[in-house]
C-alpha positions in Angstrom: 81.1 83.8 33.5 83.3 83.7 36.5 82.4 83.0 39.9 83.6 85.3 42.8 84.0 83.4 46.0 82.5 84.8 48.9 84.5 86.1 52.0 85.2 83.7 55.1 86.9 83.2 58.3 88.5 86.3 59.6 88.6 88.6 56.2 84.6 88.3 56.0 81.9 91.1 56.9 80.5 88.8 59.6 84.1 88.0 61.2 85.0 91.7 61.6 81.5 92.1 63.3 81.9 89.1 65.6 85.7 90.4 67.0 84.2 94.2 67.0 81.6 92.2 69.7 84.1 90.6 71.7 85.6 94.0 72.4 82.6 95.4 73.1 82.3 94.6 76.7 86.1 95.5 77.3 85.0 99.0 75.4 82.3 99.5 78.1 84.5 98.7 81.1 87.2 101.0 80.0 85.9 104.0 81.7 85.3 102.5 85.0 88.6 100.6 85.5 90.6 104.0 84.5 88.6 105.7 87.3 89.4 103.2 89.5 92.9 102.7 88.9 93.2 106.8 89.0 91.1 107.0 92.4 91.5 103.7 94.0 94.2 101.7 93.3 97.0 104.4 92.6 95.8 106.4 96.1 96.3 103.1 97.8 99.5 102.2 96.1 101.1 105.8 96.9 100.0 105.0 100.8 101.7 101.8 100.7 104.7 104.0 99.5 104.8 105.8 101.7 104.4 103.8 105.0 107.7 102.2 103.9 109.3 105.5 104.0 110.3 108.0 106.3 112.5 111.3 106.6 116.0 111.0 108.1 117.2 114.8 109.5 120.9 115.6 109.3 121.8 117.8 111.6 119.6 120.9 113.0 117.4 120.0 109.6 118.1 122.7 108.2 119.1 123.7 104.3 119.0 121.9 101.2 119.3 118.1 101.8 118.9 118.3 105.4 115.7 116.3 105.3 115.6 113.3 102.8 113.2 110.7 102.5 114.9 106.9 103.1 113.8 103.3 102.8 112.4 102.5 106.3 111.0 99.0 106.2 108.2 97.9 108.3 109.4 100.6 110.7 106.2 102.5 110.9 104.3 99.1 111.2 106.2 98.5 114.2 106.0 101.7 115.9 101.9 101.8 115.1 101.5 98.6 116.6 103.3 99.8 119.7 102.0 102.7 119.7 99.3 103.3 122.8 97.1 106.3 121.8 96.1 103.7 118.8 95.4 100.6 120.8 93.0 103.3 123.0 91.6 104.4 120.4 90.5 101.0 118.5 89.2 99.9 121.9 87.3 102.9 122.0 86.1 102.5 118.9 84.9 98.3 119.5 82.8 100.3 122.6 81.0 102.4 120.2 80.9 100.0 117.7 79.0 97.8 120.4 76.2 100.1 121.0 75.9 101.3 117.7 75.5 98.4 115.8 72.8 96.5 117.3 70.9 99.4 118.4 70.8 100.8 114.7 69.8 97.1 112.8 67.5 96.3 115.4 65.8 99.8 115.4 65.7 99.5 111.4 64.4 95.7 111.3 61.6 97.1 113.4 60.8 100.2 111.1 61.1 97.9 108.3 58.8 95.3 109.9 55.8 97.8 111.5 56.0 99.9 107.8 55.5 96.2 105.9 52.2 95.5 107.8 48.8 96.7 106.4 47.5 98.7 109.4 50.3 101.3 109.7 49.2 104.4 107.6 50.8 107.4 106.1 53.6 104.7 105.2 55.2 107.0 102.7 55.5 109.6 104.9 57.0 107.6 107.9 59.2 106.0 105.2 60.5 109.5 104.2 60.8 110.4 107.8 63.1 108.1 109.0 65.2 108.3 106.1 65.7 111.8 106.4 68.6 112.1 108.7 70.7 110.1 106.9 70.6 112.9 104.0 72.2 115.4 106.8 76.1 115.2 106.4 77.5 113.8 109.7 79.2 117.1 110.3 75.7 119.3 110.4 74.3 116.1 112.4 77.1 116.1 114.9 76.5 119.7 115.6 73.1 119.9 115.7 73.6 117.2 118.5 76.4 118.7 120.2 74.5 121.9 120.8 71.7 119.8 122.2 74.1 118.2 124.6 75.3 121.8 125.9 73.4 122.3 129.3 73.2 126.6 128.3 71.5 126.1 125.2 69.6 122.4 125.0 65.8 122.8 125.3 66.1 119.3 126.8 68.0 120.2 129.8 65.7 123.4 129.9 62.5 121.1 130.2 64.3 118.9 132.8 65.3 121.5 135.4 61.6 122.6 134.8 60.4 119.0 135.4 62.9 118.6 138.6 64.3 116.2 137.0 68.5 115.2 136.8 70.4 116.2 133.8 73.1 114.3 133.0 76.3 115.6 130.8 76.2 113.7 128.2 79.6 115.0 127.0 81.6 114.5 130.0 83.1 110.6 130.8 81.1 108.0 130.4 77.8 108.8 128.8 80.4 110.1 125.9 79.8 107.0 124.3 75.9 107.1 124.7 76.7 110.6 123.0 78.3 109.5 119.8 76.5 106.3 119.3 73.3 108.5 119.2 74.2 110.7 116.3 75.5 107.4 114.4 71.9 105.9 115.0 70.0 109.4 114.5 72.2 108.9 111.1 72.4 105.4 109.9 68.9 103.8 111.0 67.0 105.1 108.0 69.3 104.1 105.2 69.6 100.1 107.1 65.5 100.5 107.3 64.9 100.9 103.2 68.0 98.3 102.5 65.6 95.8 104.7 62.6 97.2 103.8 63.2 97.2 100.1 63.8 92.9 100.8 60.8 92.6 102.7 58.5 93.8 99.7 60.2 91.7 97.1 58.7 88.8 99.3 56.0 87.0 97.2 52.4 88.0 98.7 51.3 83.9 98.5 54.0 83.4 101.0 52.2 85.5 103.3 48.8 84.2 102.9 49.7 80.5 103.1 50.8 81.6 106.7 47.8 83.4 107.3 45.8 80.1 106.3 48.0 78.3 108.3 46.7 80.7 111.3 49.9 82.3 111.8 49.7 85.9 113.5 51.6 88.9 112.7 54.4 88.0 115.2 54.8 84.4 113.5 54.9 86.0 110.2 57.5 88.3 111.2 59.5 86.1 113.3 59.1 82.8 111.1 59.4 84.4 107.8 60.0 87.6 107.3 63.3 88.0 109.4 64.9 84.5 107.6 63.5 85.8 103.9 65.8 89.1 104.9 68.9 87.7 106.1 71.0 88.5 102.9 69.8 92.3 103.9 70.7 91.6 107.2 74.2 90.5 106.7 74.6 93.7 104.1 73.5 96.3 106.8 75.6 94.6 109.5 78.8 94.4 106.9 78.5 98.4 106.1 77.7 99.1 109.6 81.6 97.8 110.7 83.1 99.3 108.6 81.3 102.9 108.9 82.0 102.1 112.6 85.4 101.5 111.9 86.6 104.6 110.2 84.4 106.9 112.5 85.8 110.2 112.1 83.5 113.1 112.1 81.1 112.7 115.0 83.8 112.3 117.8 85.8 115.6 115.8 82.9 118.0 115.7 82.2 117.3 119.8 86.0 117.8 120.6 85.7 121.6 120.7 82.2 121.5 123.1 84.5 118.9 125.7 87.6 118.1 127.0 86.7 114.3 127.6 87.5 113.6 123.3 90.9 113.6 122.5 92.5 114.5 119.5 93.6 111.1 118.9 89.8 109.2 120.0 89.2 107.2 117.1 92.2 105.7 114.8 91.3 107.8 112.1 91.8 110.9 114.2 95.2 109.5 115.3 95.8 109.5 111.5 95.0 112.5 111.1 96.9 114.4 113.9 100.1 112.4 112.6 99.8 113.8 108.7 98.5 117.2 109.5 99.7 118.1 113.4 102.6 116.5 113.9 103.8 116.3 109.8 104.4 112.7 109.9 102.7 111.1 106.7 104.7 108.2 107.0 103.9 107.0 110.0 100.3 108.0 108.9 99.7 106.2 106.1 101.2 102.9 107.9 98.2 103.7 110.4 95.8 104.2 107.6 97.2 100.9 106.1 96.4 98.9 108.9 93.2 99.9 109.3 92.4 99.0 105.6 93.6 96.0 106.2 91.4 95.5 110.0 88.7 96.4 108.0 89.4 94.1 105.3 90.1 90.9 107.3 86.8 91.2 109.8 84.8 92.4 106.7 86.0 89.1 105.1 85.7 87.0 108.4 81.9 88.3 109.0 80.9 87.8 105.3 83.1 83.9 105.4 80.7 83.2 108.7 77.7 84.3 107.2 78.0 82.3 104.2 79.3 78.7 105.8 76.2 79.4 108.1 74.0 79.9 104.9 75.2 77.0 103.1 74.8 74.8 105.9 71.1 76.0 106.5 70.5 75.2 103.2 72.0 71.2 103.3 70.2 70.7 106.4 67.2 68.2 105.9 
């Protein structure tokens, strides 16, 4: 009787199955990788390429070949660094963020702590009511608040007038920062509250029971247990808030037709829009956009590194 040897190694069915098993993760990752390349990596590369070129105009700029794209190197970046409008826009955004980020995260943390207590009723309705403004598109929210800021149509000014109280013009001068910050706080508090509240609900109940046995009050539990344990969520929400602040565009752009205090270059992204679509200089706009992206990356990386360093120090402390 002839004995046929069993297949072994790569030629065996088991070996072929292992090869297919090793390639399965890459097959699942392929759609995401393709989408990343098409809608993220390629646009970034194209923007960087545009930022390194400019248009050279010959003569009056008329006729075929009178306007040619030429290599500009870092000229567009140098122009962006010396652009006073871009610098003033960045300073305005920093002032805007100094109001929005602490107020929004402070309210989000406060609401999350209140909803996490046993004494609060209608928790589901309250949570939905606080989160609902986040579901409203930013342009619609800015329009809504913009008309509420107008003295001629706002019910707030009517009530203030009847009560004989002063009626500040929030769309003129200094209060403009408060008007814009109010829109962002109203729309973003709910999302950050949900993130922090979800982290609170993940804390084991045994921790609270041990604290109560030690005689801790609700305030002490919130201050010494809840807030330290949701610190990673606070870092995450702060990270998202920084990015959203640096990319503010919808609110000032929507309020611009309602007031003369908002210029066409009020924020850096508005400056990009002005250069690209009104001045027709997409090369300068691309350079400015790349600088904004780099600034966002640097600030975000520095904040995350500082947060991680502090976490490690607290973990190593005796």
